[in-house]
Each structure stands twice: as C-alpha cells, then as structure tokens.
MOPAC internal coordinates of N, CA, C and O (Angstrom, degrees):
PM7 1SCF
backbone

  N    0.0000 0     0.00 0     0.00 0    0    0    0
  C    1.4676 1     0.00 0     0.00 0    1    0    0
  C    1.5309 1   103.11 1     0.00 0    2    1    0
  O    1.2310 1   122.26 1   -39.55 1    3    2    1
  N    1.3488 1   113.27 1   140.45 1    3    2    1
  C    1.4761 1   120.78 1   177.69 1    5    3    2
  C    1.5382 1   110.54 1   -90.69 1    6    5    3
  O    1.2310 1   122.57 1   -41.60 1    7    6    5
  N    1.2843 1   112.68 1   138.40 1    7    6    5
  C    1.4464 1   117.18 1   179.45 1    9    7    6
  C    1.5071 1   109.20 1  -100.52 1   10    9    7
  O    1.2310 1   118.97 1   -60.72 1   11   10    9
  N    1.3037 1   119.58 1   119.28 1   11   10    9
  C    1.4678 1   124.76 1   177.32 1   13   11   10
  C    1.4716 1   111.58 1  -145.08 1   14   13   11
  O    1.2310 1   120.55 1   -27.22 1   15   14   13
  N    1.2921 1   116.55 1   152.78 1   15   14   13
  C    1.4823 1   119.97 1   177.93 1   17   15   14
  C    1.4979 1   112.87 1   -78.81 1   18   17   15
  O    1.2310 1   120.51 1   167.84 1   19   18   17
  N    1.3313 1   116.63 1   -12.16 1   19   18   17
  C    1.4292 1   120.13 1  -173.45 1   21   19   18
  C    1.4969 1   110.54 1   -95.69 1   22   21   19
  O    1.2310 1   120.52 1   -37.98 1   23   22   21
  N    1.3685 1   116.61 1   142.02 1   23   22   21
  C    1.4429 1   119.93 1   176.16 1   25   23   22
  C    1.5445 1   110.14 1   -88.22 1   26   25   23
  O    1.2310 1   119.89 1   167.16 1   27   26   25
  N    1.3376 1   117.82 1   -12.84 1   27   26   25
  C    1.4360 1   117.09 1  -175.31 1   29   27   26
  C    1.5484 1   108.79 1  -106.53 1   30   29   27
  O    1.2310 1   119.76 1  -124.07 1   31   30   29
  N    1.3209 1   118.07 1    55.93 1   31   30   29
  C    1.4202 1   123.25 1   176.29 1   33   31   30
  C    1.5169 1   108.53 1  -121.80 1   34   33   31
  O    1.2310 1   121.23 1   -35.68 1   35   34   33
  N    1.3385 1   115.26 1   144.32 1   35   34   33
  C    1.4636 1   121.65 1   177.96 1   37   35   34
  C    1.5039 1   109.73 1  -133.53 1   38   37   35
  O    1.2310 1   121.49 1    -9.73 1   39   38   37
  N    1.3774 1   114.76 1   170.27 1   39   38   37
  C    1.4820 1   121.90 1   176.66 1   41   39   38
  C    1.5190 1   105.81 1  -113.16 1   42   41   39
  O    1.2310 1   121.69 1   -51.25 1   43   42   41
  N    1.3399 1   114.36 1   128.75 1   43   42   41
  C    1.4466 1   121.31 1   175.01 1   45   43   42
  C    1.4799 1   106.29 1  -108.47 1   46   45   43
  O    1.2310 1   120.22 1   -68.94 1   47   46   45
  N    1.3986 1   117.18 1   111.06 1   47   46   45
  C    1.4335 1   119.47 1   177.93 1   49   47   46
  C    1.5415 1   108.46 1  -101.07 1   50   49   47
  O    1.2310 1   121.82 1   -45.98 1   51   50   49
  N    1.3313 1   114.12 1   134.02 1   51   50   49
  C    1.4649 1   119.71 1  -173.80 1   53   51   50
  C    1.5612 1   107.31 1  -128.73 1   54   53   51
  O    1.2310 1   121.23 1   -50.35 1   55   54   53
  N    1.3338 1   115.25 1   129.65 1   55   54   53
  C    1.4243 1   123.62 1   176.59 1   57   55   54
  C    1.5262 1   108.52 1  -114.85 1   58   57   55
  O    1.2310 1   120.40 1   -68.02 1   59   58   57
  N    1.3324 1   116.84 1   111.98 1   59   58   57
  C    1.4429 1   121.38 1  -179.84 1   61   59   58
  C    1.5288 1   110.56 1  -102.27 1   62   61   59
  O    1.2310 1   121.21 1   -64.60 1   63   62   61
  N    1.3481 1   115.29 1   115.40 1   63   62   61
  C    1.4754 1   118.08 1   176.69 1   65   63   62
  C    1.5809 1   107.24 1  -110.62 1   66   65   63
  O    1.2310 1   121.55 1    -0.81 1   67   66   65
  N    1.2833 1   114.64 1   179.19 1   67   66   65
  C    1.4609 1   116.42 1  -179.47 1   69   67   66
  C    1.5261 1   111.81 1   -70.67 1   70   69   67
  O    1.2310 1   119.94 1   155.82 1   71   70   69
  N    1.2962 1   117.72 1   -24.18 1   71   70   69
  C    1.4865 1   119.66 1  -176.25 1   73   71   70
  C    1.5742 1   115.07 1  -111.39 1   74   73   71
  O    1.2310 1   119.76 1   165.63 1   75   74   73
  N    1.3462 1   118.07 1   -14.37 1   75   74   73
  C    1.4358 1   120.87 1  -170.55 1   77   75   74
  C    1.5329 1   110.14 1  -152.73 1   78   77   75
  O    1.2310 1   119.91 1   -17.61 1   79   78   77
  N    1.2795 1   117.78 1   162.39 1   79   78   77
  C    1.4725 1   123.73 1   172.57 1   81   79   78
  C    1.5336 1   107.36 1  -128.99 1   82   81   79
  O    1.2310 1   119.33 1   -53.14 1   83   82   81
  N    1.3511 1   118.88 1   126.86 1   83   82   81
  C    1.4617 1   123.25 1  -179.16 1   85   83   82
  C    1.4842 1   109.66 1  -111.88 1   86   85   83
  O    1.2310 1   118.09 1   -47.51 1   87   86   85
  N    1.3165 1   121.24 1   132.49 1   87   86   85
  C    1.4393 1   128.27 1  -178.89 1   89   87   86
  C    1.5159 1   108.37 1  -119.05 1   90   89   87
  O    1.2310 1   120.46 1   -44.50 1   91   90   89
  N    1.3419 1   116.72 1   135.50 1   91   90   89
  C    1.4727 1   123.91 1   173.05 1   93   91   90
  C    1.5178 1   108.49 1  -132.40 1   94   93   91
  O    1.2310 1   119.51 1   -52.67 1   95   94   93
  N    1.2955 1   118.55 1   127.33 1   95   94   93
  C    1.4360 1   124.10 1   175.69 1   97   95   94
  C    1.4789 1   108.06 1  -106.57 1   98   97   95
  O    1.2310 1   120.34 1   -60.34 1   99   98   97
  N    1.3425 1   116.96 1   119.66 1   99   98   97
  C    1.4600 1   120.69 1  -179.51 1  101   99   98
  C    1.5358 1   108.66 1  -127.04 1  102  101   99
  O    1.2310 1   121.46 1   -17.83 1  103  102  101
  N    1.3681 1   114.81 1   162.17 1  103  102  101
  C    1.4506 1   115.09 1   172.56 1  105  103  102
  C    1.5103 1   108.09 1   -85.01 1  106  105  103
  O    1.2310 1   120.30 1     5.80 1  107  106  105
  N    1.3389 1   117.03 1  -174.20 1  107  106  105
  C    1.4816 1   121.12 1  -172.50 1  109  107  106
  C    1.5203 1   112.20 1   -69.96 1  110  109  107
  O    1.2310 1   119.97 1   163.60 1  111  110  109
  N    1.2944 1   117.66 1   -16.40 1  111  110  109
  C    1.5013 1   119.79 1   175.59 1  113  111  110
  C    1.4968 1   113.38 1   -92.20 1  114  113  111
  O    1.2310 1   118.88 1   177.41 1  115  114  113
  N    1.2983 1   119.75 1    -2.59 1  115  114  113
  C    1.4779 1   122.82 1  -179.17 1  117  115  114
  C    1.4979 1   117.66 1    94.72 1  118  117  115
  O    1.2310 1   119.51 1  -175.35 1  119  118  117
  N    1.3046 1   118.55 1     4.65 1  119  118  117
  C    1.4787 1   119.69 1   179.37 1  121  119  118
  C    1.5356 1   106.48 1   -79.46 1  122  121  119
  O    1.2310 1   121.82 1   -49.04 1  123  122  121
  N    1.3645 1   114.11 1   130.96 1  123  122  121
  C    1.4587 1   120.31 1  -175.48 1  125  123  122
  C    1.5170 1   110.45 1   -75.49 1  126  125  123
  O    1.2310 1   120.76 1   -56.07 1  127  126  125
  N    1.3131 1   116.15 1   123.93 1  127  126  125
  C    1.4917 1   121.58 1   175.70 1  129  127  126
  C    1.5267 1   111.02 1   -88.00 1  130  129  127
  O    1.2310 1   119.48 1   131.68 1  131  130  129
  N    1.3169 1   118.59 1   -48.32 1  131  130  129
  C    1.4711 1   124.54 1   178.84 1  133  131  130
  C    1.5027 1   108.87 1  -158.03 1  134  133  131
  O    1.2310 1   120.35 1   -26.76 1  135  134  133
  N    1.3280 1   116.93 1   153.24 1  135  134  133
  C    1.4302 1   121.56 1   173.24 1  137  135  134
  C    1.5186 1   107.53 1  -137.97 1  138  137  135
  O    1.2310 1   121.23 1   -22.91 1  139  138  137
  N    1.3071 1   115.25 1   157.09 1  139  138  137
  C    1.4762 1   123.81 1   173.64 1  141  139  138
  C    1.4814 1   112.04 1  -155.84 1  142  141  139
  O    1.2310 1   118.79 1    -8.51 1  143  142  141
  N    1.2636 1   119.92 1   171.49 1  143  142  141
  C    1.4237 1   124.42 1   174.17 1  145  143  142
  C    1.5550 1   110.47 1  -145.77 1  146  145  143
  O    1.2310 1   121.26 1    -9.35 1  147  146  145
  N    1.2854 1   115.20 1   170.65 1  147  146  145
  C    1.4630 1   120.95 1   178.54 1  149  147  146
  C    1.5623 1   107.86 1   -67.59 1  150  149  147
  O    1.2310 1   120.46 1   147.38 1  151  150  149
  N    1.3611 1   116.72 1   -32.62 1  151  150  149
  C    1.4366 1   122.64 1  -178.48 1  153  151  150
  C    1.4884 1   112.51 1   -71.51 1  154  153  151
  O    1.2310 1   119.91 1   153.19 1  155  154  153
  N    1.3666 1   117.79 1   -26.81 1  155  154  153
  C    1.4332 1   119.61 1  -177.32 1  157  155  154
  C    1.5935 1   112.36 1   -82.05 1  158  157  155
  O    1.2310 1   121.18 1   179.92 1  159  158  157
  N    1.2632 1   115.35 1    -0.08 1  159  158  157
  C    1.4724 1   121.41 1   176.78 1  161  159  158
  C    1.5658 1   110.97 1   -92.07 1  162  161  159
  O    1.2310 1   120.44 1  -144.67 1  163  162  161
  N    1.2966 1   116.76 1    35.33 1  163  162  161
  C    1.4579 1   125.90 1   178.60 1  165  163  162
  C    1.5398 1   113.10 1    53.44 1  166  165  163
  O    1.2310 1   121.55 1  -140.86 1  167  166  165
  N    1.3136 1   114.64 1    39.14 1  167  166  165
  C    1.4946 1   120.79 1   173.57 1  169  167  166
  C    1.5196 1   107.27 1  -120.80 1  170  169  167
  O    1.2310 1   122.02 1   -40.55 1  171  170  169
  N    1.2794 1   113.74 1   139.45 1  171  170  169
  C    1.4698 1   117.93 1  -179.96 1  173  171  170
  C    1.5351 1   110.04 1  -126.79 1  174  173  171
  O    1.2310 1   121.17 1   -24.43 1  175  174  173
  N    1.2815 1   115.36 1   155.57 1  175  174  173
  C    1.4610 1   121.95 1   171.12 1  177  175  174
  C    1.5688 1   109.24 1    72.49 1  178  177  175
  O    1.2310 1   121.61 1    44.71 1  179  178  177
  N    1.3655 1   114.52 1  -135.29 1  179  178  177
  C    1.4685 1   120.08 1  -177.66 1  181  179  178
  C    1.4835 1   113.23 1   -69.75 1  182  181  179
  O    1.2310 1   118.32 1   164.11 1  183  182  181
  N    1.2962 1   120.80 1   -15.89 1  183  182  181
  C    1.4647 1   122.92 1  -177.33 1  185  183  182
  C    1.6002 1   106.63 1   -71.79 1  186  185  183
  O    1.2310 1   118.41 1   157.17 1  187  186  185
  N    1.2492 1   120.64 1   -22.83 1  187  186  185
  C    1.4160 1   120.41 1   179.78 1  189  187  186
  C    1.5292 1   112.07 1   -63.87 1  190  189  187
  O    1.2310 1   120.43 1   150.63 1  191  190  189
  N    1.3543 1   116.78 1   -29.37 1  191  190  189
  C    1.4708 1   120.71 1  -173.30 1  193  191  190
  C    1.5109 1   110.52 1   -94.41 1  194  193  191
  O    1.2310 1   118.48 1  -172.95 1  195  194  193
  N    1.3330 1   120.50 1     7.05 1  195  194  193
  C    1.4284 1   121.43 1   176.56 1  197  195  194
  C    1.4809 1   112.03 1   -76.75 1  198  197  195
  O    1.2310 1   120.23 1   -31.32 1  199  198  197
  N    1.2803 1   117.16 1   148.68 1  199  198  197
  C    1.4971 1   120.32 1  -175.34 1  201  199  198
  C    1.5536 1   113.49 1   -68.94 1  202  201  199
  O    1.2310 1   121.03 1   155.58 1  203  202  201
  N    1.3270 1   115.63 1   -24.42 1  203  202  201
  C    1.4514 1   119.41 1   178.66 1  205  203  202
  C    1.5422 1   112.16 1   -67.35 1  206  205  203
  O    1.2310 1   121.33 1   135.52 1  207  206  205
  N    1.3607 1   115.06 1   -44.48 1  207  206  205
  C    1.4639 1   120.35 1   178.91 1  209  207  206
  C    1.5304 1   111.03 1   -67.53 1  210  209  207
  O    1.2310 1   120.25 1   141.46 1  211  210  209
  N    1.3654 1   117.14 1   -38.54 1  211  210  209
  C    1.4207 1   122.60 1   177.67 1  213  211  210
  C    1.5194 1   110.29 1   -65.64 1  214  213  211
  O    1.2310 1   118.85 1   142.67 1  215  214  213
  N    1.2778 1   119.80 1   -37.33 1  215  214  213
  C    1.4970 1   123.79 1   175.92 1  217  215  214
  C    1.4999 1   110.72 1   -66.50 1  218  217  215
  O    1.2310 1   119.18 1   139.37 1  219  218  217
  N    1.3218 1   119.18 1   -40.63 1  219  218  217
  C    1.4681 1   119.13 1  -178.44 1  221  219  218
  C    1.5489 1   111.98 1   -70.36 1  222  221  219
  O    1.2310 1   122.01 1   146.84 1  223  222  221
  N    1.3466 1   113.77 1   -33.16 1  223  222  221
  C    1.4743 1   117.21 1   176.67 1  225  223  222
  C    1.4908 1   112.81 1   -68.90 1  226  225  223
  O    1.2310 1   121.29 1   141.17 1  227  226  225
  N    1.3345 1   115.14 1   -38.83 1  227  226  225
  C    1.4896 1   121.86 1   177.92 1  229  227  226
  C    1.5241 1   109.08 1   -66.12 1  230  229  227
  O    1.2310 1   120.55 1   138.11 1  231  230  229
  N    1.3228 1   116.56 1   -41.89 1  231  230  229
  C    1.4639 1   119.99 1  -179.31 1  233  231  230
  C    1.5360 1   110.01 1   -64.20 1  234  233  231
  O    1.2310 1   121.16 1   141.18 1  235  234  233
  N    1.3801 1   115.38 1   -38.82 1  235  234  233
  C    1.4807 1   118.07 1   178.75 1  237  235  234
  C    1.5820 1   111.86 1   -60.99 1  238  237  235
  O    1.2310 1   121.92 1   137.80 1  239  238  237
  N    1.3303 1   113.93 1   -42.20 1  239  238  237
  C    1.4401 1   117.06 1  -178.78 1  241  239  238
  C    1.5228 1   112.35 1   -67.14 1  242  241  239
  O    1.2310 1   120.03 1   139.69 1  243  242  241
  N    1.2868 1   117.54 1   -40.31 1  243  242  241
  C    1.5284 1   119.84 1  -178.21 1  245  243  242
  C    1.5163 1   109.90 1   -72.52 1  246  245  243
  O    1.2310 1   119.73 1   143.31 1  247  246  245
  N    1.2784 1   118.13 1   -36.69 1  247  246  245
  C    1.4878 1   119.55 1   178.17 1  249  247  246
  C    1.5075 1   109.82 1   -69.59 1  250  249  247
  O    1.2310 1   118.92 1   143.04 1  251  250  249
  N    1.3380 1   119.66 1   -36.96 1  251  250  249
  C    1.4401 1   122.43 1   178.21 1  253  251  250
  C    1.5320 1   111.56 1   -65.68 1  254  253  251
  O    1.2310 1   121.61 1   138.68 1  255  254  253
  N    1.3646 1   114.53 1   -41.32 1  255  254  253
  C    1.4281 1   118.87 1   177.27 1  257  255  254
  C    1.5534 1   113.62 1   -61.56 1  258  257  255
  O    1.2310 1   122.63 1   141.64 1  259  258  257
  N    1.3607 1   112.57 1   -38.36 1  259  258  257
  C    1.4674 1   118.36 1   177.70 1  261  259  258
  C    1.5375 1   110.22 1   -67.11 1  262  261  259
  O    1.2310 1   119.17 1   142.96 1  263  262  261
  N    1.3500 1   119.19 1   -37.04 1  263  262  261
  C    1.3958 1   122.40 1  -177.99 1  265  263  262
  C    1.5445 1   110.78 1   -67.68 1  266  265  263
  O    1.2310 1   120.23 1   149.25 1  267  266  265
  N    1.3079 1   117.17 1   -30.75 1  267  266  265
  C    1.4777 1   122.94 1   179.23 1  269  267  266
  C    1.5214 1   110.04 1   -76.74 1  270  269  267
  O    1.2310 1   120.14 1   166.23 1  271  270  269
  N    1.3217 1   117.34 1   -13.77 1  271  270  269
  C    1.4355 1   121.60 1  -178.27 1  273  271  270
  C    1.5034 1   117.83 1    96.17 1  274  273  271
  O    1.2310 1   120.06 1  -168.20 1  275  274  273
  N    1.3425 1   117.50 1    11.80 1  275  274  273
  C    1.4543 1   122.21 1   179.12 1  277  275  274
  C    1.4775 1   108.45 1   -91.95 1  278  277  275
  O    1.2310 1   121.90 1   -55.14 1  279  278  277
  N    1.3450 1   113.96 1   124.86 1  279  278  277
  C    1.4911 1   119.19 1  -179.28 1  281  279  278
  C    1.5659 1   111.65 1  -109.43 1  282  281  279
  O    1.2310 1   119.78 1   164.36 1  283  282  281
  N    1.3019 1   118.03 1   -15.64 1  283  282  281
  C    1.4515 1   122.22 1  -178.82 1  285  283  282
  C    1.4916 1   110.86 1  -115.70 1  286  285  283
  O    1.2310 1   120.64 1   -39.41 1  287  286  285
  N    1.3043 1   116.39 1   140.59 1  287  286  285
  C    1.4923 1   120.87 1  -178.11 1  289  287  286
  C    1.4929 1   112.98 1  -138.85 1  290  289  287
  O    1.2310 1   121.94 1   -39.69 1  291  290  289
  N    1.3627 1   113.89 1   140.31 1  291  290  289
  C    1.4700 1   121.04 1   170.40 1  293  291  290
  C    1.5446 1   105.14 1  -103.01 1  294  293  291
  O    1.2310 1   118.96 1   -46.24 1  295  294  293
  N    1.3268 1   119.58 1   133.76 1  295  294  293
  C    1.4334 1   124.23 1  -175.52 1  297  295  294
  C    1.4870 1   106.64 1  -108.96 1  298  297  295
  O    1.2310 1   121.05 1   -52.70 1  299  298  297
  N    1.4143 1   115.59 1   127.30 1  299  298  297
  C    1.4521 1   121.46 1   172.07 1  301  299  298
  C    1.5795 1   102.57 1  -119.03 1  302  301  299
  O    1.2310 1   120.83 1   -57.97 1  303  302  301
  N    1.3514 1   116.01 1   122.03 1  303  302  301
  C    1.4093 1   119.07 1  -178.63 1  305  303  302
  C    1.5313 1   107.74 1  -125.49 1  306  305  303
  O    1.2310 1   120.48 1   -41.41 1  307  306  305
  N    1.3634 1   116.68 1   138.59 1  307  306  305
  C    1.4223 1   124.71 1  -179.27 1  309  307  306
  C    1.5055 1   108.81 1  -133.63 1  310  309  307
  O    1.2310 1   122.22 1   -24.09 1  311  310  309
  N    1.3544 1   113.35 1   155.91 1  311  310  309
  C    1.4778 1   119.11 1   171.52 1  313  311  310
  C    1.4886 1   113.98 1    99.97 1  314  313  311
  O    1.2310 1   122.28 1   -11.31 1  315  314  313
  N    1.3370 1   113.25 1   168.69 1  315  314  313
  C    1.4353 1   120.51 1   179.44 1  317  315  314
  C    1.5164 1   106.89 1  -122.55 1  318  317  315
  O    1.2310 1   119.68 1   -55.18 1  319  318  317
  N    1.2501 1   118.22 1   124.82 1  319  318  317
  C    1.4966 1   120.76 1   176.03 1  321  319  318
  C    1.4832 1   108.52 1  -166.65 1  322  321  319
  O    1.2310 1   122.31 1   -13.88 1  323  322  321
  N    1.2840 1   113.18 1   166.12 1  323  322  321
  C    1.4864 1   118.13 1  -175.26 1  325  323  322
  C    1.4985 1   112.69 1   -75.47 1  326  325  323
  O    1.2310 1   119.28 1   168.35 1  327  326  325
  N    1.3205 1   118.99 1   -11.65 1  327  326  325
  C    1.4702 1   120.75 1  -176.24 1  329  327  326
  C    1.5465 1   111.35 1  -103.10 1  330  329  327
  O    1.2310 1   119.78 1  -167.75 1  331  330  329
  N    1.3235 1   118.03 1    12.25 1  331  330  329
  C    1.4317 1   120.26 1  -179.21 1  333  331  330
  C    1.5124 1   111.65 1   -65.42 1  334  333  331
  O    1.2310 1   120.01 1   137.04 1  335  334  333
  N    1.3566 1   117.60 1   -42.96 1  335  334  333
  C    1.4611 1   120.28 1   177.68 1  337  335  334
  C    1.5060 1   112.48 1   -67.28 1  338  337  335
  O    1.2310 1   120.99 1   143.85 1  339  338  337
  N    1.3248 1   115.71 1   -36.15 1  339  338  337
  C    1.4865 1   123.81 1  -179.08 1  341  339  338
  C    1.5260 1   107.18 1   -60.31 1  342  341  339
  O    1.2310 1   121.04 1   134.23 1  343  342  341
  N    1.3501 1   115.62 1   -45.77 1  343  342  341
  C    1.4840 1   120.93 1  -177.95 1  345  343  342
  C    1.5172 1   109.43 1   -61.92 1  346  345  343
  O    1.2310 1   119.84 1   131.35 1  347  346  345
  N    1.3556 1   117.91 1   -48.65 1  347  346  345
  C    1.4689 1   121.19 1  -177.02 1  349  347  346
  C    1.5017 1   112.08 1   -64.38 1  350  349  347
  O    1.2310 1   119.95 1   143.44 1  351  350  349
  N    1.3103 1   117.70 1   -36.56 1  351  350  349
  C    1.4769 1   122.02 1   177.11 1  353  351  350
  C    1.4817 1   113.06 1   -67.60 1  354  353  351
  O    1.2310 1   121.35 1   143.84 1  355  354  353
  N    1.3802 1   115.03 1   -36.16 1  355  354  353
  C    1.5343 1   117.48 1  -176.80 1  357  355  354
  C    1.5190 1   110.98 1   -78.85 1  358  357  355
  O    1.2310 1   119.67 1   168.02 1  359  358  357
  N    1.3409 1   118.23 1   -11.98 1  359  358  357
  C    1.4811 1   119.33 1   179.56 1  361  359  358
  C    1.4960 1   112.15 1   -81.32 1  362  361  359
  O    1.2310 1   118.42 1   173.61 1  363  362  361
  N    1.2914 1   120.62 1    -6.39 1  363  362  361
  C    1.4893 1   122.98 1   177.30 1  365  363  362
  C    1.5249 1   106.15 1   -79.31 1  366  365  363
  O    1.2310 1   122.42 1   -84.83 1  367  366  365
  N    1.3150 1   112.97 1    95.17 1  367  366  365
  C    1.4659 1   120.29 1   176.31 1  369  367  366
  C    1.4962 1   110.11 1  -118.45 1  370  369  367
  O    1.2310 1   120.86 1   -31.88 1  371  370  369
  N    1.3591 1   115.97 1   148.12 1  371  370  369
  C    1.5088 1   115.56 1  -177.65 1  373  371  370
  C    1.5503 1   115.75 1   -69.14 1  374  373  371
  O    1.2310 1   120.58 1   156.92 1  375  374  373
  N    1.3268 1   116.49 1   -23.08 1  375  374  373
  C    1.4458 1   121.46 1  -178.96 1  377  375  374
  C    1.5280 1   111.93 1   -94.96 1  378  377  375
  O    1.2310 1   119.28 1  -179.89 1  379  378  377
  N    1.3335 1   118.98 1     0.11 1  379  378  377
  C    1.4880 1   120.66 1  -177.37 1  381  379  378
  C    1.5775 1   109.66 1  -126.38 1  382  381  379
  O    1.2310 1   121.28 1   -64.92 1  383  382  381
  N    1.2882 1   115.15 1   115.08 1  383  382  381
  C    1.4823 1   119.86 1  -178.94 1  385  383  382
  C    1.5162 1   108.98 1   -94.25 1  386  385  383
  O    1.2310 1   120.60 1   -52.69 1  387  386  385
  N    1.3507 1   116.45 1   127.31 1  387  386  385
  C    1.4559 1   124.10 1  -179.53 1  389  387  386
  C    1.5276 1   109.37 1   -88.47 1  390  389  387
  O    1.2310 1   121.04 1   -63.49 1  391  390  389
  N    1.3517 1   115.61 1   116.51 1  391  390  389
  C    1.4551 1   118.56 1   179.85 1  393  391  390
  C    1.5554 1   112.41 1   -87.03 1  394  393  391
  O    1.2310 1   119.91 1   144.59 1  395  394  393
  N    1.3437 1   117.78 1   -35.41 1  395  394  393
  C    1.4385 1   120.69 1  -179.43 1  397  395  394
  C    1.5170 1   110.55 1  -156.68 1  398  397  395
  O    1.2310 1   120.78 1   -29.84 1  399  398  397
  N    1.3438 1   116.11 1   150.16 1  399  398  397
  C    1.4349 1   120.54 1   176.07 1  401  399  398
  C    1.5211 1   105.76 1  -125.70 1  402  401  399
  O    1.2310 1   118.75 1   -57.49 1  403  402  401
  N    1.3350 1   119.98 1   122.51 1  403  402  401
  C    1.4617 1   124.17 1  -176.00 1  405  403  402
  C    1.4895 1   105.53 1  -121.76 1  406  405  403
  O    1.2310 1   120.08 1   -57.11 1  407  406  405
  N    1.3430 1   117.45 1   122.89 1  407  406  405
  C    1.4354 1   122.84 1   178.94 1  409  407  406
  C    1.5902 1   107.59 1  -102.09 1  410  409  407
  O    1.2310 1   120.26 1   -69.40 1  411  410  409
  N    1.3269 1   117.10 1   110.60 1  411  410  409
  C    1.4560 1   121.59 1  -175.41 1  413  411  410
  C    1.5428 1   112.65 1  -105.35 1  414  413  411
  O    1.2310 1   121.70 1  -151.78 1  415  414  413
  N    1.3218 1   114.35 1    28.22 1  415  414  413
  C    1.4845 1   117.40 1  -177.00 1  417  415  414
  C    1.5552 1   107.85 1   -71.40 1  418  417  415
  O    1.2310 1   121.16 1   -49.02 1  419  418  417
  N    1.3627 1   115.39 1   130.98 1  419  418  417
  C    1.4218 1   119.01 1   179.46 1  421  419  418
  C    1.5314 1   105.90 1  -110.17 1  422  421  419
  O    1.2310 1   120.62 1   -48.52 1  423  422  421
  N    1.2802 1   116.43 1   131.48 1  423  422  421
  C    1.5392 1   121.32 1  -179.03 1  425  423  422
  C    1.4888 1   108.94 1  -104.95 1  426  425  423
  O    1.2310 1   120.73 1   -57.19 1  427  426  425
  N    1.2850 1   116.21 1   122.81 1  427  426  425
  C    1.4409 1   123.62 1   178.83 1  429  427  426
  C    1.5103 1   111.42 1   -62.92 1  430  429  427
  O    1.2310 1   117.66 1   -43.84 1  431  430  429
  N    1.3124 1   122.07 1   136.16 1  431  430  429
  C    1.4595 1   125.00 1  -179.73 1  433  431  430
  C    1.5327 1   110.36 1  -119.76 1  434  433  431
  O    1.2310 1   119.44 1  -146.70 1  435  434  433
  N    1.2644 1   118.68 1    33.30 1  435  434  433
  C    1.4667 1   128.67 1   176.40 1  437  435  434
  C    1.5180 1   111.87 1    76.93 1  438  437  435
  O    1.2310 1   118.24 1  -175.46 1  439  438  437
  N    1.3280 1   120.95 1     4.54 1  439  438  437
  C    1.5242 1   122.53 1   169.64 1  441  439  438
  C    1.5362 1   116.02 1    67.83 1  442  441  439
  O    1.2310 1   122.36 1    18.15 1  443  442  441
  N    1.3170 1   113.09 1  -161.85 1  443  442  441
  C    1.4382 1   118.47 1  -176.09 1  445  443  442
  C    1.5324 1   110.14 1   -84.67 1  446  445  443
  O    1.2310 1   121.99 1   -19.02 1  447  446  445
  N    1.3199 1   113.79 1   160.98 1  447  446  445
  C    1.4772 1   118.79 1   179.68 1  449  447  446
  C    1.5219 1   111.39 1   -76.75 1  450  449  447
  O    1.2310 1   120.39 1   -43.39 1  451  450  449
  N    1.3230 1   116.86 1   136.61 1  451  450  449
  C    1.4916 1   120.19 1  -177.61 1  453  451  450
  C    1.4888 1   107.33 1   -72.16 1  454  453  451
  O    1.2310 1   121.36 1   -30.82 1  455  454  453
  N    1.3576 1   115.00 1   149.18 1  455  454  453
  C    1.4733 1   117.14 1   175.96 1  457  455  454
  C    1.5262 1   111.85 1   -72.32 1  458  457  455
  O    1.2310 1   122.42 1   -24.48 1  459  458  457
  N    1.3273 1   112.96 1   155.52 1  459  458  457
  C    1.4703 1   115.52 1  -179.32 1  461  459  458
  C    1.5242 1   112.75 1   -64.06 1  462  461  459
  O    1.2310 1   122.15 1   -34.55 1  463  462  461
  N    1.2993 1   113.50 1   145.45 1  463  462  461
  C    1.4567 1   117.74 1   178.59 1  465  463  462
  C    1.5325 1   114.56 1   -69.12 1  466  465  463
  O    1.2310 1   119.80 1   -26.67 1  467  466  465
  N    1.2776 1   117.99 1   153.33 1  467  466  465
  C    1.5005 1   121.84 1  -179.81 1  469  467  466
  C    1.4752 1   110.38 1   -73.76 1  470  469  467
  O    1.2310 1   118.31 1   -44.94 1  471  470  469
  N    1.2761 1   120.82 1   135.06 1  471  470  469
  C    1.4326 1   124.94 1   175.65 1  473  471  470
  C    1.5458 1   111.06 1  -103.93 1  474  473  471
  O    1.2310 1   121.29 1   -51.56 1  475  474  473
  N    1.2525 1   115.14 1   128.44 1  475  474  473
  C    1.4756 1   117.69 1  -177.62 1  477  475  474
  C    1.5162 1   110.20 1  -116.63 1  478  477  475
  O    1.2310 1   120.10 1   180.00 1  479  478  477

C-alpha cells in the first residue's frame, strides 16, 4: 500500500507485451476502478502494437482518472516491449501529477538447473 497525504491518488498498472498493452487503474488499496487495453480499442492483430493505438488507450485512462477527480498517480510498469517509452512519454499530462514510477520488469536468467536424467 502506498502512503500519501492525498486522498485523490491512484495506481496505474501497465503491462507492456510485444503485441498488446494492458492498463489497470486501482485505488491505493488495490480495488480496480477501470481497466482497458490496446486490443479493446477495436484493433486486432498487429494494429494493437502501433503507437497510435497505445497513445489513445493511455489518453483514455488519464482522462478517466481526471473525470473521477484523481490528480496524483503512482505508475507501476512491467514487461518488455517497443511501446514502453511511448507509454511513459504520453503519461505526462498537465492535469495529472506523477508521484512515483516503479519498473517491475523481471528478466529471466535461464532458471534452475534441471536434475540429471535417470539411467536404466
């Protein structure tokens, strides 16, 4: 849970994959207020990963947060994709103040060693 003096702060969780971008807007306790994705903007296939669709989905989330009266946002971003920088640049809005940016991307390092096979 995030500690802040303000009652009008939310958490914007973003998952960037190679084919899609998923957004979830939650309050500070983790209750989901709204979610959207680039695929839910009536685009299919490779169109989901274009920067124009990603920008429109990001704008939708920021405008909706502003309509609800939230002015401060904590950003949690995960994943590896070509649109990660585009998403962060588009979140700079004059009516939305960014309190923190947390990058939770985990990079696989080939995991544990497999056990030896049984010899018969």
